[in-house]
C-alpha positions, 0 to 999 in steps of 0.5 A: 606490697606483697601480691597476696596482701594486695589481693586480700585488701581487694577482697576485703574491699569487695565484700564491703562494697557487695554489702553496700550494693546488694540492697540498692534497687531491690523491691521486696514482695511486700513492697511490690504487693505480691502475695507470698506463697509456700512459706516464702519470706515477704521481705525477700527481693522479687528480682535480686539481679545478682549478676549485675550487682556482682559486676557492679561490686567488682568495678567499684571495688577495683576503683577503690582498691586502685585509689588506695594502691596509688595512695600507698605507692605515692606515700599519701597514706604512710605505711609503718615500717614493721622491720624497725620495731623494737 
């Protein structure tokens, strides 16, 4: 598989994992009982911990990507050969 394709697959997995991991452990201002001032959104997280979530997303994505690449390499998931299509 082309390295650019492998990177594109990793990036797709990374973004999907990010959207799964972002809401985990977040508490909103409303849930915490903190009054919002200056037009803030009561549903916004008090402390989003983005650095921790980006690091978690990176290693979770790498694990899923590595398993996928191993499955493709050992033909556990067959890849169609596009060169033979007529």
